[in-house]
N, C-alpha and C positions, 0 to 999 in steps of 0.2 A: 591526639592521632588523629590525622584528616585522611578522606577520600576526596583526588581532585579529580576532574575531566576538565583537558586544556585551561589548568590556572584558575579553577571556580572549585571553590569549596564544596562538595556535594555531600559528605558526610564528616561526622565525628564521633569521636569517644573519648571520655576523659573524666580523669577523677583524681584522686587526693590519698594518701594516707593518713591511718588514725590506728590512735589507741585505743578506742572500743572497739570490741569483738563484732558490733553489726555495726549498722548505716542508724546516725540518730539526725535528728534534723543540728545539731551543731557540728556534728563530724565531716559534714559536709561543707562547712564553713571556713576550714581551718587546715591546714597541711602539718602533718607529724612527721618529720622526718624519723626513716626507718620505724615507723610505725606498724603494728603485725597485720591491720587490715588495710585492704587496698578497696576504697568506697568509691562506685564508677557513678557518677555524676552527673553524665547524660550518653546518652547514644543516640544520634539526632541522623536524622536523611531527608533532603528536600524531597518534599509531596511527589516533583516529577518522576524522582527516582526513584521510590519506592517501589516494594516487593522484586526485589531484582540481587537480591545478597547482598546488597552493599551492606549494610546492620550486621550479618552473622558475619562476612570477612573482616570486617574491622574490630569487632570483636575476639574471633578469632587470634585475629594480631597484636591486638591488643594483651590478650590472656597470655600469648607466647614474649612481647616485649615484657611484662612483668613478670614472667617465672626468669628472667635474666638479671631482675634488678639483685643487687647485694648490699645489703643481705634482704632477702626474698621476702616479702607478706606470706602469713602463714594462709590467710585467705583474700579473695574478693569477694564483697559485700554490694548487693544494690536494692532498691526499690522501685516497683512499677506495678501498673494496675492489673486486674485481675485477666485482661484480655492480650499482656503480653507473659503470660505463663508458660503457653507451649512454645513461644519463642526461645526464652529463656532456659528452659528445663531442656530445648532441644542442644543448646548450649552449651550445657551441663552442670547447671546450675538445678541446686536443690529447692523449695519452697518452702522459708522456713514460715510460712504462718503470715497473720496480719502485723506490721511493725508498728506497732500503740509508740516505740517512741521518734518515729520519724511523722512530722505535721507540715504539711503542704497544702493550702486551701481546705474545699470539705471531704475529700476521696480517700476511701481507705488504701495503704498502699499495702503490696506483698510484700514482703523481704525476701530476698537471693541468696545462696551462700554458695561459692566454689571453692572447695580448699584444697590448698594445693600442693603436691606431693615435697615429701622432707626431699 
C-alpha cells in the first residue's frame, strides 16, 4: 500500500502472510496464502516527509485492509528497532520482546504483535 503526492511515491507499507506465529528471517521471504500471521516487511516514508503522520496513516489503512481479507489472519506481526516502540505501541501493537528468530545486520530487533478480533 502506498502514499503518493503528485504521482510520486512518498511512503509505503507491505507484508506477506506466514504460517509462523511471529516474524522470522525466513517468514519475510515467502508468502504463504491464507497464513495465520501477516508479517509486515516495511513501513517506509521519504525523509523529507517524515513526522507528518504519513506512516501512522498508512499503517492504520493497512491494518483495516488486512482485516478485510478472507480468510483473515489471526495477527499482524513485525520487527523494529527499540526507538520505534512508542510508534508501534501507539498504533495498537504489543511489544513481544527481543525477537531472536529474526536476524538482519548486527542490531537487536523487537517483536510486535497486533491480535485481530475474531
